[in-house]
Structure formats: structure tokens, C-alpha cells
N, C-alpha and C positions, 0 to 999 in steps of 0.2 A: 213337251210347254216350254221350247227354249224362244228364244227372244222373239224369233219370227212367227210361233204361234202364240205368242203373248199378248201381242196387238193385234189379234182378228177380229171379224165381226163374229156375230155368232153363224154359226153353223146351221145348215138345214138339215133336218134329220130325215133321211130319206128312205121310206119303203124297202125292204125286201123285196118285196113281190117287184117294185119298179126296177130296182136293182139287177132281178133277175132277166126282167124281161128285156131291159137295155144289153145286156150281157148274151144275151141269145145270139148264137151264129156269130160271136165276136172271135172264137176260136179260127176264124176264117181270115182274121185280120189281113194277112200276108195278101190275098186275092182282092184287097180294097184298094190299094194302092201301089206302085212302084216303088222299093225302097232302095236305097243306096246299101249295098252293100257293105261297106267299111263305115257306114254311118249310125251311129245309137244314140239314141235320143232317152232321155231320161226327164219326167215331167216332177219336180219339186215347189216347195214355200218358200225358196229361196229369194223373194221380191228384194228384202234389206240388202242395200248393195255391197256392205260388207260379205253377208253370207254367201251372196253372188259369186263374187268372185274368190270367196274361198272355194268353194263349190268346184268354180270354173278352172282354178289351178289344180285341183286334185283330180277331175274327169281330165284334163290334159297330160297330167302325168301317169294316169291308169291308162289312157288310151294309148300313148307313145309304149309305154312298156309291153299293150298287146296287141300294136300293130292296127286298132283301127282309131277312128274320131269321136269323141263322143262330145255330144251337146246337150244342154238343158232348155226345157221350158219352163218358168216360173210364175206361177201363177198365185195368188194369196192363198193363203190354209184353210182358210174358208169354203175354196171354191177348186180344190182339188179332188175331191170326191165327185160332182158335178161335172169339172173337165173330163174327168177321167172315164166318166159313164158317154158322155157328147164325142168323145174318141173312140170309145167301143162302138156304139150306134152307126157311125159313121165309119168301122172296119178301119180306124185307123190310130189304135194304141200306141201307145210311147213302147220301149223295149224295157224300160225300167220306170215303177213308180214310186215315189217316197210318200208314203201315206203317215200321218199321224197313226200309233199304235192303237189308238182304240177307235178308229174307224177303218183298221184292216180288216176286223173278221167281217165286215158287212161284205166285201169284196168277195173275201174268199167263202163265205157263208155262199156265194150265189155261183162258184165255180167260178171267179175269175181270176184266182192266181197259179201259181205253178209251184209244186213242191219244190223248195230250193235243194234238199238234200239229195234229189233225183236230178240235179242238174250239177250235182259235184261239191256241193257247198258245205262242210260239215259245221258240227258248233263245238268241238274242241277248244276247251280256253273259256267256253263262255259260261259265266255262272247258270244256274238252274233257270233262277225267276227271271234274267233277261233273253234266255231262250225261250221259255213260255210267253214273254212279252212278245215276240214275234212268231206264237205260233196261235192257232186256232184248231180246236179237235185235234190236238197232238199231232199238226203237221206243219214243219218249218217254214212257214212263206215270207218272213221278212227279218231278214238280218240288220241289227242296228250299230251304227258306227260309235254311239255316242248314248249313255241316256242321264236323264236328270232326275232329281224329284226337291222335295222343300225342306227346309229348313228354320229355324231360329234365328235371324240376324237381329242384333243387340247393335246401339250405339256404346263402346265402352267407355267414354264420355263419363255419358250421362248415369250409367251403372254406376262406375266408381266414384264421383261426386255424391251420389248418394248412399255409397254403402251397402250398394247390393251386390247380390252373389248371382248369375247366370241361371235362371230357374231349368228346374228339371223336372217338375209336375205340374200338374194343372194348379192345385193351391198354390204353389209359390209362383205360378204365372199369371194369376189374379192378384195375390199381394204385391208382386212385385210391377204390374200394370198399374195398380193403385196409387202406389206410392210413385211413380213416374209421372204418373198426371198431374200437370199443373198448366194453368191458363191454359193458353191453344194448343197445346203439347198433349195428347193422347200417351198413353201407356203401352199400346199396341195399336197396330194397323196390319187387318187383312182384307183379301178380298169377298166377299160374300154377293157378289153381283149376279145377276141373272146369267147366265153365260158359264161355260165350260169352266173358265179362271175359279168362280165359287166353288164347284162340285170338287175341283183336284185340290182346293186347299179345305173341301170340310173331310175328305177320306182322311187325312191322320188322327183325325178325332174322332171319327167313325169308327174304324179299323183299332185304332190301339184300345179303344174304349170295348172292343169284344161285338162291336155292331155288324152288321151283313146287309149288303145292297141286295140281297134277295128278299129281304124283310125290312125295308124301310120304316114300319110304325113298331119296330121292336125296341124296347126298353133302353137297350144299349144304345141307340142309333138318339134317341129322344132325347136321354142324358149329355148326350156329345152335342145336339142340337140346344139345351138348354144349357149348357156350358158357355156358347157361343152368346145367350141372351143376358149370360151374367155380367159378361164384361160389358157389353150395352147397357145393361143398368146400372152397373158400380160409375160409368162414365170413361171409361179407362180405353174404348171404343166409340169412335163416331160412328152416328148414326148414317152418315155417307159410304159406310161400309158394304151395304147395300146396292149402292151403284159404283162400286170401284172395281175397275179391273185392276191386274197385278201389277200392270204398269205404273197407274193410280197409286196404289200401294206403295211403290218404292219412291214415287214424286213426294208423296208425304214424308218419309222415313229420312230423305236426302233434304228436305227442306226444314228438316227438326220439327218437323210436327207430330211425328211419333218416336218415341223412345225404342222401340222394338217392332218387327214387321216378320210373317210368315212371309217368305218368297224363296226364289229359286237361285240358280248360278246365272241365269242367264240375264240377271241383273248387276252381275259384277263389273262389267265390262263401262257402265254407268258409273255406279259407285266409286270407282276407282278415278273418276274422273276429278272429284270433289276431294282434294287433298286434306282438307281440315278435318273430313268425317273419319273417326276412327270406329270402324266395324266389326265385327266377329260372329263368327256365327256359332250354332249348337243343334243339337237333335233336337226335332220337334219335344216337348213337354205330355208326360203322359199323365195320365188318370191318377196313379198310385207309384210308389216305390217300389224299382223294382220292375215294371212293364216296361212289356216292348213296345218302342215307338215304330210305328207301321207307318210309313208314308207310301203316295203312289207313285210309282215308274213312269217317268216323261220322257218324251221325245218320238222320235219317228224312224220306222223301217223300210229298207230298200226291196222292193219286190219286185217280182218279175212276172208280168201277166199271162197267160195261157193266151199263146196268139194263133198256134198252131203251127209255128215256125220252129222248128226242134232246134236246126243250126242255129237261127239268131237268138233261142233262149238261151242255148249255152253259153255262147259268147257275152248275154247281157249278164248270167250269173258270172262269168270269171270276171266280168269288170262289177261287181256288188262285191266279190271277193277280194278285188284291188281296194275297193274304197272303203271296205270292211276292214283290210289287214293292220297291222298291230303297227305296222310305220304311218300311214294314213289315218288309222284313229285317233294316235297322238299327236299328229300335226292339228287333226279339227280341234279337238280336245284342250290343247293348248289357246286355239283361236276364240272358242266357244265359249270356255271355262265349263264344259261337259265333264261327265265322266267317262272315260273310254267303256267300253263294253266288254273288252277283250280284258281276262285276268290280270296278265305281265302286263297290259299295256296302263292297265288302270296302278298297279304297281308300281312301276316307272310315274307317274301322273302323280300320285301320292305325295313323292319324293320333290318331286318339280312345284308344286302348290300348295304348301304344307298348310295354309290358311285355309284351305280346303277340304282338309281332311275327315271334319265331321259330316261333312257332306258325302265324301265316301263312305262312311260307316252305317250312314243314312241309307243308301243304296243299297246296301249291301239287305237291308232289311225289308227293302223296297216291293210293290206289289202291282201286278198289271190290274187296272180299270178294269179289265174285260177276262181277266182269266178265270170268272166265277159265270159270266153272263155272256160272253163273248159278241153275235151281234145285237146282240137285247141291250146292250149297254147305255144306247144315244136315247131311249126311253125313258130308261131310272135316271139318268142324266137330267133331262128338261123337266123328270117331278120333282127332281131335287131343288131345281134351280127354284120351280114354284114355291117350293115350302120355305125356301130361305126368305124370300121374300114377304110370304104370309108371318110367319113364325117372327122375324125379327121387325117389322111393325105393327105388332098388338096381338097376333091372332097367338094360341099354344101352340109349342111345339109339336104335342101329342094327336091336335088335331090338322095339324097341317102335313104332318109327315102319315096322318092316314090317307088324307086325302092322294097325296102323293103317290101312296103305295097303289091306290085305286087308278090312277092315272097312269104308272108302270104297266099297272097288270091288265088293264082295258084300251090302254092308248091311247085315252083322253083326258 
């Protein structure tokens, strides 16, 4: 969920059977077209000008070190999967694909990716949660340069003027949001829109409350959605939340229309353009004192498709290894405000950007959305999106989530 993922359109959920059919025979990619032996291609979603430039510079550095040329093909994040599948069906897969980590398991389940460990990449120095983030059924398919998660952003001036402390529990967050709601200003803003943004923002409330994506109509999940509804009932949360993306939430916060917001580090670059805005971040409040704040891991992973050309796959893995080296991770993290995946790089990063220290703490306890469901996550995500729309516009949370569970189970 970096900046370039944040402004995406709704992704199409492609059935696994379709993915498998399109990948059939893709291992013969090398026969599909002549390849320049010294040119390697990376498919990514770096359509944003700054991200595209940062990636181009990193690829140029790695290419020079390895004696090859590394080029990127960038498409909107919502189109990476469909683009990769079209290239597979025409036997023209790129050497490296950067998938959103929530989509990678679908491609892996269909047999389209290569185990990075067999290509010489190890996970030394990478926290287990981040290794799992790039793994599917115990196999390491995706290496992360950086990861991100969500945190509570707050307007320091507004809390200070009201004599309020940064909330740490749901009760404190609800009361603080009520106190800060004045006129056209809401106490808090978050995304509950009908896209992955809303699901990403709901998971900290669901997981920190003991909820489980394998049982969407469970009591802990219902309580979490009821909590969102309580903020809406108090008038502390705008009714427009059902249509907001995370970018919209940030716009409201920057405009002074929200005193607090749930958002991620990809907004920092924009937040810093408003010098008069004094903001801080903290962990997302928990249901009860002492509970663990569990947020989702977000970001992308670099994968090597199974093309059947072992020589190229091994060089592609070396490129991935270079792009995910401590040096390159730090450069990328400083540019993007994300947290480096490597523990040593993350420790250095903490010292360089102390204002985001709470974010690094949140990452340490974060979870991958696909850890339990793997390729089944997209169906659950779509079901939850419908539940938000129903529950926040009048239906009971219980009824909305029961329907969501039915949709996730039956696929309709």
C-alpha cells in the first residue's frame, strides 16, 4: 500500500482456474521470442514519476554492478496481474515481476513463480513476518525492499489546544474524536470505501480485537465493525467515509477537516508540503489497555517468474538480491518513507527518521493479509468491502458480515 498503490482503481479478482490456464506452458517463455542476453525486464507499478525515477536509478546501479541492463515496464497497480498473465499467455513474461504482496499468492498457486531460495537468495536478517509476507505455503517467492503499515496520524496543535493526550485505546479514541469534532471538522477520518483501501484499514481493528478473516461473521469481527459504526453515530466520522480512498482521507486531514486519521507512510511526502501542519503518529489504538496493536503489512515483493530459462532466472535473482540489499533498501526507504525490510537497514532508518519510529514499532507486530488464506484473500476482501457499504449505511454489522461470510465461502 505505497503511494502508487494508494491511488489505484479497484483490482479485478481473477479466478485461480483462469490464472492456471493462462500460465499453462508459460515455462516455455524463452521459446516465445528472442531475448537480448544482457537486457533484463522488470514489470512493476511505478507509474508515479518519482517512483519510476527512483526505480530506474536503482536498476541502473544494480545493472552496472552485475554487468547487465535492467529496464522497467510500469503499469497501474490494478493492471500488474492482468499484464503478467497476458505476457505469460504470449510467452513473453518479464524476468522479474513486482506484485502487491496480497496478489502474489494467486500467481504462486498457479505455479508461475520460482522459489527464490533455490536461486541463491536467503532471508538472513529479514524478520519472520516479512519473510512470511513474501511466502506462500512455506516457499519464499517474493523479496521485499520495504514494507509499510498503518498508524494513527494526529494534528499536534488541535490535540494540544484541547488539552488531550494521544489516544491508545478504542474508548480513548472515541472520546478524543468526539472532543475534536467541531463545526465542519471531524474528529477522525478513515477509509471504508469499497476497495482494498477500506479492507486494509479495517484489519487493525479486526485483528487487534481477536477477529479472524476465516470467520467474517465471528463476534470479534462484528464488534470491530460496530466500533466503526459508533464513530459514525457520534458524528466523529464523516458519512462520506464509505466512498473515501486513503488519498481522500489524507486530503481531509491536510485541509483541517479531520483532526486525526488512519493512514500510512506513503502520505508523509505530501504531508510535509504543508509546513503549517504539525503532525505526529502513534500506534493504532487497541480495544483494551495492554492489548497488542496488530496492523497489516503492506507493500510489494519482487518475484522471478518460472520461465524455464535457468540462466536468466539466476541472473534475475541476482538483480532482486541487489535491489533488496541493505544499501538499496535504505535508499528506497528514505525516498518513499517506507520501512526497510532488512533488520539492520531498519535500525539505521529509525535513527534517520525518528519521527516515524512508532511506525517501525507497528511494522514489527504487523501481519500479512494472505498469511492464513493465501490465494483465497481476494474473495474475502471483496466480501468485506460489500459489508462495509451495507453496515455503514444502515444494515446491522451482524447481518452484513453474515452475508460477507456467505460470499467469501460461495464466491457470490
